N, C-alpha and C positions, 0 to 999 in steps of 0.2 A: 743968619745969626745962629740958628739951631745947628746948622751944619758945622759951623766953626766950633760950637760947644762940644758936639759929639766927637769929632775928629781930634779936637784939641785935648779933650780930657775924658776918655772912656772910663766908665765907672764899673768897678767890680760888682757893686751891689745890683746894678741893672742886669748884668749878666746872670747873676745868681737868681735874681727874681724871675728872669725869663726861663732859666733852667727849672726853677720850682714850678712855674706855670706849666711848662712842658711835661714835667714829671707828674704833676697833679692831673693834667689832661690825660696823660697816658694811663695813670692809675684809674681815672674815671672810666676811660674806654675799656680797660681790662675788667673793671668791676661790672660795667654794663654787659660786656661780652659774657662774663661769668654768670651774671644773673640770667642773661638770655639763654645761655647754654643750659643753666640749671632749670629754667622754665621749660625749655624745649625737652630736656630729659624727663622732667616731671610729666609734661604732656604726652611724651612718647611712652612713658611708663604707664600713664593712665590709659592711653590708647591701646598699648599692648595688653594691659589688664582687661580692658573692655573687649578687645579682640579675642584674648584668651578665653574670657567668659563666653563670648559669642561662639567661639570655636567649640568650647565645651558643650554649650547648649546644642549647637548644630550637630556635633558628634553624638551627643546623647539622643537628639531627635533622629539622626540618621541610624544610630544603633537600634533605637526603639522601632523605627520604621522598618529597618532591615529585619529585625527579629520578628516583627509582626508579619512582614512580607514572607519571611522564611516559614513562619508558622502556617500562613495561608497557603503558601506553595506546597508545604507538606500535606496540609489538609486537602488541597486540590489534587495532589498526587495520589493521596489515599482514596479520594473520591473517584479519581480516574481509574485507579487499580480496581476499586470496588465495582465501578461501572463496567470496566473491561471484563471482570469476572462474571458479572451478571449477563453481559452481552454473550460471553462464551457459553455460560450456562443456558441462556435463552437459545443460542444457536444450536447447542447440543439437544435441547428439548425439541426445537423445531425439526432438527435432523431425525431425532427419535420418532417424533410425531409423523414426519413424512414417511419414515420407514414403516411405521404402524399403518398409516393410510395406504401405502403401497401394498403392504401385506394384506390389509383388509380388502383392498380392491382385487387383489389376486384371489383371495378366498371367495369374494362375491362373484368374480368371473368364473371360478371353478364351480361354485354353487349354481350359478346360472346355467353353466354348461351341463352340470348334472341334472338340473331341473328340466332343461330343454330336452336332454336325452331321455329322462324319465317321462316327460310329456309326450315325446315321440312314441315311446314304448306304450304308454297308456292309450294314445291315439290308435296305435297299431292293434293293441288288445281290444279296444272298443270296436274297431273296425272288424276284427276277427270275430268278436262276440256277436256283432251285428250280422256278419255273414253266416255264422253258425246258427244264430236265431232264425234268420231268413231261410237257411237250408232246412232247419228243423221244422219250420212252419210249412215250407214247401213239401218236405218229406211227409209230414203229418197230413197235409192237405192231399198229397198224392196218394198216400196209403188209404186215407178215408175215401177219396174219390174212387180209387181202384176197387175198394171193398164194395162201395155202393154200386159201381158199374158192374162188378161181377155178380152182385145180387140181382141187378136188373137183367143182366144177360141170362142168368139162370131162369128168371121168370119168363123172359121172352122165349127162350128155348122150350120151356115147359108149355107155354101158350101155343107155340108152333106145333108141338107134338099133339096137343089137344085138338088143334084145328085140323091137323092131318087125319086125326081119328074121328073127326066129326061125321056123324052118319049121313046128314043131308046137306051136301055141299051146294045145292041149288036153292036152298031156302034163304029168305031175307035175313034171318038171324046170322047165318054163316057169313053172308056178304058183309054185314055190319061188323061182326067180330074180326073178319079178315082185314077190313079197312082200318079198324082201330089198331090191330096188331101191326100192320105195315107202317102206320104212323108212328107207333112207339119204337119200332125197329129202326126206322129212319132217324128219329131223334137220338136213339142210342148210338148209332154209328157216327152221327155228326158230333155228338158230345165226346165220344171216345176219340175221334180224330183230333178234335180241338184240345182235349186234355193231354193226348199224346204229344201233340206239337208243343204244348206248354212245358211238358216234362223234358222233352228233348232240348228246348231252349233254356232249361234250368230256371223256369219262371213259375210263379205261383198262379193258380187259377184266380181269375177275377171274381169279384162278388157276383157278377151277373152269370158267369159260367157255373159257379157253385150253386147258385139258385136254380139254374136249369137242371143240374144233376139231381138236386133234391126234388124239384118239381116233377121230373121224369120218374123218379123212384116212387113218389106218392101216386102219380098217375097210373103207373103199371100195377101197383098194389091195389089201387081202387078198381081198376079194370078187371083184374082177376077175381077180386072179391065180389064185385057187382055181377059179373057174368058167371060166377061160380066155377072158376077155372083153377081153384086151389088144388094143391097136390092131392092126387088120389080121388078127387070128387067124382070124376066120370070114369074112373078106371073100373 
């Protein structure tokens, strides 16, 4: 029935109504698209604004951080330069100190060498002085001994002359005097021989030998005094 009606009598109003609906739908879609695009543009604009703000903040932070980093790097470089200068200065001072130490060691070595040389000379002088002292003592002792022995020899010779001139050579007194004379003479020659050997050996008389010389001198003096054999007593 409906098919007959449509085919039989198509209506212009229906076509127009359909066209209006299509146009209205199209306009609605266009309006929706425009709104959507507008919203998207608005969102994009907001996003771009936010991104721009963030970029500005980020760039500001980066710039601040970079500036602070540059400042710290500059300070670090200055510190490094200062430290390098101090290290160089310290190395120079160490080098100067080492030079001074080496110089001081050289002076000490030279001073020690001079001191050793001086000590050697002092030792030599002390040795020479000791030798001179010993020689002087030996010389003094020898001279003194020779003088005493010469005096003893003179007394012994004088006593011999007196004995040779003794009037009674058979008397007990003569025998006694002769025995004492021979004893003193033997002591004299023994002491003279010993002292001569000492002098030839460049040695000083021992205390015992010196005592023997003095004892002999006193003995012969006492003998001549006791027996009245002094010079000119029986002449």
